[in-house]
Structure formats: structure tokens, C-alpha cells
Biopython code that builds the backbone (N, CA, C, O; Angstrom):
import numpy as np
from Bio.PDB.StructureBuilder import StructureBuilder

atoms = [
    (1, "MET", "N", (-40.539, -127.008, 30.431)),
    (1, "MET", "CA", (-40.103, -125.800, 29.749)),
    (1, "MET", "C", (-39.067, -125.043, 30.580)),
    (1, "MET", "O", (-38.341, -124.218, 30.027)),
    (2, "ASN", "N", (-38.975, -125.289, 31.857)),
    (2, "ASN", "CA", (-38.087, -124.516, 32.717)),
    (2, "ASN", "C", (-36.615, -124.667, 32.384)),
    (2, "ASN", "O", (-35.894, -123.670, 32.338)),
    (3, "ASN", "N", (-36.150, -125.882, 32.151)),
    (3, "ASN", "CA", (-34.725, -126.120, 31.950)),
    (3, "ASN", "C", (-34.349, -126.386, 30.506)),
    (3, "ASN", "O", (-33.216, -126.779, 30.228)),
    (4, "LYS", "N", (-35.265, -126.184, 29.591)),
    (4, "LYS", "CA", (-34.977, -126.442, 28.183)),
    (4, "LYS", "C", (-34.053, -125.360, 27.638)),
    (4, "LYS", "O", (-34.246, -124.175, 27.910)),
    (5, "LYS", "N", (-33.061, -125.767, 26.877)),
    (5, "LYS", "CA", (-32.147, -124.807, 26.253)),
    (5, "LYS", "C", (-32.726, -124.235, 24.972)),
    (5, "LYS", "O", (-32.429, -123.102, 24.596)),
    (6, "ILE", "N", (-33.555, -125.027, 24.305)),
    (6, "ILE", "CA", (-34.183, -124.616, 23.053)),
    (6, "ILE", "C", (-35.696, -124.655, 23.253)),
    (6, "ILE", "O", (-36.241, -125.646, 23.739)),
    (7, "ILE", "N", (-36.369, -123.564, 22.871)),
    (7, "ILE", "CA", (-37.823, -123.523, 22.972)),
    (7, "ILE", "C", (-38.417, -123.143, 21.620)),
    (7, "ILE", "O", (-37.737, -122.570, 20.768)),
    (8, "THR", "N", (-39.671, -123.465, 21.438)),
    (8, "THR", "CA", (-40.372, -123.122, 20.201)),
    (8, "THR", "C", (-40.902, -121.689, 20.309)),
    (8, "THR", "O", (-40.883, -121.087, 21.382)),
    (9, "VAL", "N", (-41.363, -121.170, 19.206)),
    (9, "VAL", "CA", (-41.959, -119.828, 19.200)),
    (9, "VAL", "C", (-43.221, -119.819, 20.063)),
    (9, "VAL", "O", (-43.479, -118.837, 20.760)),
    (10, "ALA", "N", (-43.998, -120.881, 20.030)),
    (10, "ALA", "CA", (-45.210, -120.958, 20.848)),
    (10, "ALA", "C", (-44.861, -120.939, 22.339)),
    (10, "ALA", "O", (-45.538, -120.275, 23.124)),
    (11, "GLU", "N", (-43.819, -121.656, 22.729)),
    (11, "GLU", "CA", (-43.383, -121.656, 24.129)),
    (11, "GLU", "C", (-42.868, -120.274, 24.536)),
    (11, "GLU", "O", (-43.146, -119.806, 25.640)),
    (12, "PHE", "N", (-42.123, -119.630, 23.651)),
    (12, "PHE", "CA", (-41.622, -118.269, 23.894)),
    (12, "PHE", "C", (-42.793, -117.316, 24.089)),
    (12, "PHE", "O", (-42.793, -116.496, 25.007)),
    (13, "SER", "N", (-43.789, -117.431, 23.216)),
    (13, "SER", "CA", (-44.975, -116.584, 23.271)),
    (13, "SER", "C", (-45.688, -116.717, 24.614)),
    (13, "SER", "O", (-46.059, -115.719, 25.233)),
    (14, "LYS", "N", (-45.872, -117.933, 25.048)),
    (14, "LYS", "CA", (-46.565, -118.200, 26.311)),
    (14, "LYS", "C", (-45.742, -117.712, 27.501)),
    (14, "LYS", "O", (-46.283, -117.098, 28.421)),
    (15, "LYS", "N", (-44.441, -117.982, 27.485)),
    (15, "LYS", "CA", (-43.564, -117.627, 28.604)),
    (15, "LYS", "C", (-43.464, -116.110, 28.796)),
    (15, "LYS", "O", (-43.466, -115.625, 29.927)),
    (16, "TYR", "N", (-43.375, -115.369, 27.696)),
    (16, "TYR", "CA", (-43.161, -113.926, 27.785)),
    (16, "TYR", "C", (-44.433, -113.106, 27.611)),
    (16, "TYR", "O", (-44.405, -111.885, 27.767)),
    (17, "GLY", "N", (-45.541, -113.755, 27.292)),
    (17, "GLY", "CA", (-46.822, -113.062, 27.203)),
    (17, "GLY", "C", (-47.037, -112.273, 25.924)),
    (17, "GLY", "O", (-47.904, -111.400, 25.875)),
    (18, "PHE", "N", (-46.266, -112.564, 24.893)),
    (18, "PHE", "CA", (-46.468, -111.939, 23.584)),
    (18, "PHE", "C", (-47.462, -112.773, 22.793)),
    (18, "PHE", "O", (-47.590, -113.976, 23.021)),
    (19, "GLY", "N", (-48.162, -112.139, 21.869)),
    (19, "GLY", "CA", (-49.019, -112.880, 20.967)),
    (19, "GLY", "C", (-48.167, -113.735, 20.046)),
    (19, "GLY", "O", (-46.995, -113.433, 19.816)),
    (20, "LEU", "N", (-48.748, -114.792, 19.524)),
    (20, "LEU", "CA", (-47.997, -115.710, 18.669)),
    (20, "LEU", "C", (-47.482, -115.013, 17.419)),
    (20, "LEU", "O", (-46.344, -115.231, 17.003)),
    (21, "ARG", "N", (-48.309, -114.189, 16.831)),
    (21, "ARG", "CA", (-47.905, -113.473, 15.615)),
    (21, "ARG", "C", (-46.723, -112.541, 15.873)),
    (21, "ARG", "O", (-45.779, -112.492, 15.085)),
    (22, "TYR", "N", (-46.784, -111.796, 16.991)),
    (22, "TYR", "CA", (-45.694, -110.886, 17.348)),
    (22, "TYR", "C", (-44.434, -111.672, 17.720)),
    (22, "TYR", "O", (-43.321, -111.211, 17.463)),
    (23, "SER", "N", (-44.598, -112.837, 18.314)),
    (23, "SER", "CA", (-43.454, -113.673, 18.669)),
    (23, "SER", "C", (-42.695, -114.111, 17.414)),
    (23, "SER", "O", (-41.464, -114.140, 17.406)),
    (24, "TYR", "N", (-43.428, -114.449, 16.366)),
    (24, "TYR", "CA", (-42.774, -114.797, 15.099)),
    (24, "TYR", "C", (-42.051, -113.583, 14.514)),
    (24, "TYR", "O", (-40.965, -113.709, 13.947)),
    (25, "GLN", "N", (-42.660, -112.416, 14.658)),
    (25, "GLN", "CA", (-42.033, -111.193, 14.172)),
    (25, "GLN", "C", (-40.719, -110.944, 14.924)),
    (25, "GLN", "O", (-39.709, -110.606, 14.308)),
    (26, "LEU", "N", (-40.731, -111.106, 16.236)),
    (26, "LEU", "CA", (-39.511, -110.946, 17.024)),
    (26, "LEU", "C", (-38.468, -111.991, 16.638)),
    (26, "LEU", "O", (-37.289, -111.676, 16.479)),
    (27, "ALA", "N", (-38.909, -113.223, 16.491)),
    (27, "ALA", "CA", (-37.981, -114.309, 16.171)),
    (27, "ALA", "C", (-37.265, -114.067, 14.845)),
    (27, "ALA", "O", (-36.147, -114.542, 14.642)),
    (28, "ASN", "N", (-37.903, -113.336, 13.955)),
    (28, "ASN", "CA", (-37.282, -113.043, 12.663)),
    (28, "ASN", "C", (-36.536, -111.712, 12.646)),
    (28, "ASN", "O", (-36.012, -111.306, 11.608)),
    (29, "ALA", "N", (-36.486, -111.030, 13.795)),
    (29, "ALA", "CA", (-35.758, -109.768, 13.884)),
    (29, "ALA", "C", (-34.250, -110.042, 13.839)),
    (29, "ALA", "O", (-33.786, -111.096, 14.274)),
    (30, "GLU", "N", (-33.510, -109.093, 13.315)),
    (30, "GLU", "CA", (-32.055, -109.236, 13.207)),
    (30, "GLU", "C", (-31.430, -109.397, 14.584)),
    (30, "GLU", "O", (-31.695, -108.611, 15.494)),
    (31, "GLY", "N", (-30.609, -110.409, 14.725)),
    (31, "GLY", "CA", (-29.885, -110.643, 15.964)),
    (31, "GLY", "C", (-30.629, -111.443, 17.022)),
    (31, "GLY", "O", (-30.059, -111.757, 18.066)),
    (32, "PHE", "N", (-31.897, -111.780, 16.771)),
    (32, "PHE", "CA", (-32.652, -112.566, 17.757)),
    (32, "PHE", "C", (-31.984, -113.925, 17.918)),
    (32, "PHE", "O", (-31.570, -114.530, 16.929)),
    (33, "PRO", "N", (-31.872, -114.415, 19.157)),
    (33, "PRO", "CA", (-31.153, -115.677, 19.400)),
    (33, "PRO", "C", (-31.951, -116.919, 18.983)),
    (33, "PRO", "O", (-32.556, -117.597, 19.813)),
    (34, "MET", "N", (-31.936, -117.189, 17.705)),
    (34, "MET", "CA", (-32.655, -118.353, 17.187)),
    (34, "MET", "C", (-31.849, -119.030, 16.102)),
    (34, "MET", "O", (-30.961, -118.440, 15.487)),
    (35, "ILE", "N", (-32.184, -120.270, 15.892)),
    (35, "ILE", "CA", (-31.568, -121.080, 14.842)),
    (35, "ILE", "C", (-32.707, -121.694, 14.049)),
    (35, "ILE", "O", (-33.636, -122.260, 14.626)),
    (36, "LYS", "N", (-32.640, -121.585, 12.733)),
    (36, "LYS", "CA", (-33.661, -122.212, 11.886)),
    (36, "LYS", "C", (-33.159, -123.567, 11.425)),
    (36, "LYS", "O", (-32.024, -123.708, 10.970)),
    (37, "THR", "N", (-34.021, -124.555, 11.552)),
    (37, "THR", "CA", (-33.739, -125.874, 10.997)),
    (37, "THR", "C", (-34.861, -126.146, 10.015)),
    (37, "THR", "O", (-35.966, -126.535, 10.394)),
    (38, "GLY", "N", (-34.557, -125.934, 8.758)),
    (38, "GLY", "CA", (-35.598, -125.990, 7.740)),
    (38, "GLY", "C", (-36.505, -124.787, 7.939)),
    (38, "GLY", "O", (-36.047, -123.646, 7.883)),
    (39, "ARG", "N", (-37.776, -125.033, 8.167)),
    (39, "ARG", "CA", (-38.735, -123.944, 8.423)),
    (39, "ARG", "C", (-38.965, -123.717, 9.909)),
    (39, "ARG", "O", (-39.584, -122.726, 10.298)),
    (40, "LYS", "N", (-38.467, -124.636, 10.749)),
    (40, "LYS", "CA", (-38.704, -124.544, 12.190)),
    (40, "LYS", "C", (-37.739, -123.551, 12.839)),
    (40, "LYS", "O", (-36.542, -123.542, 12.551)),
    (41, "ILE", "N", (-38.290, -122.717, 13.718)),
    (41, "ILE", "CA", (-37.489, -121.742, 14.456)),
    (41, "ILE", "C", (-37.252, -122.288, 15.859)),
    (41, "ILE", "O", (-38.195, -122.601, 16.587)),
    (42, "ASN", "N", (-35.972, -122.398, 16.226)),
    (42, "ASN", "CA", (-35.571, -122.872, 17.547)),
    (42, "ASN", "C", (-34.946, -121.696, 18.286)),
    (42, "ASN", "O", (-33.954, -121.131, 17.825)),
    (43, "ILE", "N", (-35.516, -121.323, 19.425)),
    (43, "ILE", "CA", (-35.057, -120.158, 20.172)),
    (43, "ILE", "C", (-34.140, -120.614, 21.301)),
    (43, "ILE", "O", (-34.460, -121.548, 22.037)),
    (44, "LEU", "N", (-32.991, -119.939, 21.428)),
    (44, "LEU", "CA", (-32.027, -120.240, 22.479)),
    (44, "LEU", "C", (-32.504, -119.555, 23.762)),
    (44, "LEU", "O", (-32.310, -118.354, 23.946)),
    (45, "ALA", "N", (-33.125, -120.333, 24.638)),
    (45, "ALA", "CA", (-33.826, -119.803, 25.805)),
    (45, "ALA", "C", (-32.942, -118.955, 26.718)),
    (45, "ALA", "O", (-33.405, -117.944, 27.246)),
    (46, "ASP", "N", (-31.684, -119.343, 26.917)),
    (46, "ASP", "CA", (-30.831, -118.613, 27.853)),
    (46, "ASP", "C", (-30.295, -117.295, 27.286)),
    (46, "ASP", "O", (-29.645, -116.540, 28.010)),
    (47, "LYS", "N", (-30.548, -117.010, 26.033)),
    (47, "LYS", "CA", (-30.080, -115.770, 25.411)),
    (47, "LYS", "C", (-31.192, -114.740, 25.231)),
    (47, "LYS", "O", (-30.911, -113.579, 24.931)),
    (48, "VAL", "N", (-32.442, -115.142, 25.409)),
    (48, "VAL", "CA", (-33.581, -114.268, 25.123)),
    (48, "VAL", "C", (-33.625, -113.049, 26.036)),
    (48, "VAL", "O", (-33.812, -111.931, 25.556)),
    (49, "ASP", "N", (-33.455, -113.243, 27.350)),
    (49, "ASP", "CA", (-33.544, -112.117, 28.282)),
    (49, "ASP", "C", (-32.527, -111.024, 27.937)),
    (49, "ASP", "O", (-32.865, -109.841, 27.930)),
    (50, "ALA", "N", (-31.297, -111.418, 27.655)),
    (50, "ALA", "CA", (-30.257, -110.442, 27.308)),
    (50, "ALA", "C", (-30.613, -109.714, 26.016)),
    (50, "ALA", "O", (-30.405, -108.505, 25.908)),
    (51, "TRP", "N", (-31.149, -110.444, 25.032)),
    (51, "TRP", "CA", (-31.522, -109.810, 23.760)),
    (51, "TRP", "C", (-32.634, -108.796, 23.985)),
    (51, "TRP", "O", (-32.588, -107.692, 23.442)),
    (52, "LEU", "N", (-33.634, -109.162, 24.783)),
    (52, "LEU", "CA", (-34.737, -108.247, 25.063)),
    (52, "LEU", "C", (-34.237, -106.993, 25.781)),
    (52, "LEU", "O", (-34.654, -105.882, 25.454)),
    (53, "GLU", "N", (-33.349, -107.167, 26.755)),
    (53, "GLU", "CA", (-32.803, -106.024, 27.483)),
    (53, "GLU", "C", (-32.001, -105.102, 26.559)),
    (53, "GLU", "O", (-32.064, -103.879, 26.691)),
    (54, "ASN", "N", (-31.257, -105.685, 25.636)),
    (54, "ASN", "CA", (-30.458, -104.885, 24.701)),
    (54, "ASN", "C", (-31.310, -104.160, 23.667)),
    (54, "ASN", "O", (-30.824, -103.256, 22.988)),
    (55, "ASN", "N", (-32.561, -104.545, 23.545)),
    (55, "ASN", "CA", (-33.432, -103.947, 22.539)),
    (55, "ASN", "C", (-34.601, -103.166, 23.138)),
    (55, "ASN", "O", (-35.612, -102.939, 22.473)),
    (56, "ILE", "N", (-34.453, -102.762, 24.388)),
    (56, "ILE", "CA", (-35.490, -101.944, 25.037)),
    (56, "ILE", "C", (-35.651, -100.648, 24.264)),
    (56, "ILE", "O", (-34.671, -99.980, 23.932)),
    (57, "GLY", "N", (-36.883, -100.306, 23.986)),
    (57, "GLY", "CA", (-37.186, -99.061, 23.278)),
    (57, "GLY", "C", (-37.225, -99.183, 21.769)),
    (57, "GLY", "O", (-37.654, -98.252, 21.087)),
    (58, "LYS", "N", (-36.790, -100.302, 21.237)),
    (58, "LYS", "CA", (-36.827, -100.504, 19.793)),
    (58, "LYS", "C", (-38.183, -101.057, 19.388)),
    (58, "LYS", "O", (-38.853, -101.721, 20.178)),
    (59, "GLN", "N", (-38.574, -100.786, 18.183)),
    (59, "GLN", "CA", (-39.862, -101.275, 17.675)),
    (59, "GLN", "C", (-39.623, -102.311, 16.598)),
    (59, "GLN", "O", (-38.756, -102.139, 15.741)),
    (60, "PHE", "N", (-40.396, -103.395, 16.644)),
    (60, "PHE", "CA", (-40.258, -104.476, 15.669)),
    (60, "PHE", "C", (-41.565, -104.709, 14.954)),
    (60, "PHE", "O", (-41.649, -105.584, 14.091)),
]
sb = StructureBuilder()
sb.init_structure("model")
sb.init_model(0)
sb.init_chain("A")
sb.init_seg("    ")
for serial, (resi, resn, name, xyz) in enumerate(atoms, 1):
    if name == "N":
        sb.init_residue(resn, " ", resi, " ")
    sb.init_atom(name, np.array(xyz, "f"), 0.0, 1.0, " ", f" {name:<3s}", serial, name[0])
structure = sb.get_structure()
């Protein structure tokens, strides 16, 4: 998981300590760095930290 460019919502949840349900909510937030392939959500791992920093104080 360390060098992967694309991670799943479950991997994101585990890495950042969010619950799985809240991780899906974040992944569907406007501007979140993800790409959907069919129903699967693929998160761009190297963009997540910047997105989180830019959204400090916002509620999802």
C-alpha cells in the first residue's frame, strides 16, 4: 500500500483512520481525488493529503 498510486476506499479508510462509511462519504464529496470505473471508486493516493489540507474545517 505504501507506493501504490491508486488505492481503494477500504485502504484509504485504514490508512487515514476514518470509518468505512465516512470514507465513502468523503470519496463522493465534490473535488475529492478519485476516479470511478463503473461502480468502483479508485482514489489517487498522492492527491489525498493536499485535498484534506484544502478542506480543513469543512463538514462532509
